[in-house]
Structures are given as C-alpha cells and as structure tokens.
C-alpha angles and dihedrals in degrees: 000000000000120000113222089176097050094104099036099045095091092052096045099089098049092045103039111016097075090059096050101037097093093049092048088054088055090053092050091049091051092049089052093046092050093041092235116177135178100036130187118212105201113202090013093176110187091357101246096133093044089050092050090051093048092051088059091055096259113143103237139184120193119205127190135156094218118092088199093056091045091053091053090046092054091051091052099039100048087206093306091133137018119263127203127184110223147100131271092249117068093023111201094230134097122253116280094014098135137052090203135027122188133197113185113187094331111116099060093061095055131075118257097259092053092046091058092046091051093050093048092048092047090055089048095056092041119100112248089251095039133115131236120207122199123182114186146122120313131190106254124220100197135070092245090050092051090050089053089047090054091055091048090050090055091050092050090046090056090053087052128164123075090337091062094044091053091047092053092050091047090055095042090053091054103273123243098340092055092045091056096038093106092062119088108269094223090065094058128078113192126207117180116217134184092029091309096303087114133027137203110219118197109197126192115217092224137017112279093017 
C-alpha cells in the first residue's frame, strides 16, 4: 500500500504533538481510572500515546498503515509496546480482545464508508464491558472555537489531497457528533477540547458499562 505519510512522519511530533499532548494525557488517565488493559491504539502514528499508556503499565498495541509512522514509532518506543502495520477496518484481532480501543484524529481523514467499517470493527474487538475513545473534529459553537476551527482548516488544507477532501466532507456532514449520532446517547460521554473545535468521546460498549 502507498504511504502518504512517508515523508512527513519525521516532522509529525515536533509539529503536532505539542497540541495533542494534554488530550492524550486525559485518555491515559481515563484508561487508568477504568482499569483498561489491554488497549489498542488505532492509527497510532508516531506512537506517543501508546508509549504513554505503556509507561503506566497498560498493555498496549499500536496499529498504523504507514511504514514511515511505524519506523518513527519503533525508534521512540524501544520495544516498549507492540506495533502492527494495518488499517482500522479489518482489524487482525479476535472479537472482544481489548478492554480499550482508541482513535486519535483518525476518522476525519477517511471516506465515509471506511469510517463506518472502522467503527464497527472497533466495537467488534472491544470487550463487552470495554470503552472506546475517539478524539476528532467537532463543530464549535463559540467564537473562540470557530477561530480554532479556522486554524485547523488551514492545517488540513496544507496537507491537501484525499486527506483534505475527506476532512471537508467529515465537517460538512456534521463532524464527530453526526458520525456517532446512530449510537445510543447514554453510552457516550463528551468532553470538548480546543475551545470546542474538537471533542473526546468516551463510548461504553454496552448500556450501563
């Protein structure tokens, strides 16, 4: 498969990591609070979140389709967590394998059909009492949120290509809230981040979980 992130992988951490670090810490804290282990980090990128989880004693597998990202992850992790090359749809794991599954800024860059497949497969590999975390773009309702959204738009525009086209469609369709609208609302806990231009959704696998 082609690697659209082959060239940018080595620049990802300096450019993006400072913005996402605080949210990743929230995810780690929630995994610890809920005693989630093992955890699957889908679209793990350069492996920073998977490494943070592993340092807290959480058994973690990172999965990413980009050989470039996997190479950077291996350099950072020093074998501290398992890495698998693959996509979010057709996950190479048996049903109920993980107590936690994480998607950090993954869905917006994929076309609608693949988004749905990835969500369905994540729920398949999740333990019946497990938790799914999704961090992605949200439609803001405040002026500061719209300003943040404008900056994010420029960043996505620079990336360009199919990534940008998928991002635009994701936003036009209503972003993360619209994507998850078919799930029972009582299963989802929302936490706005970056002035509401993004949101962290914590989703229980079953009612009452």
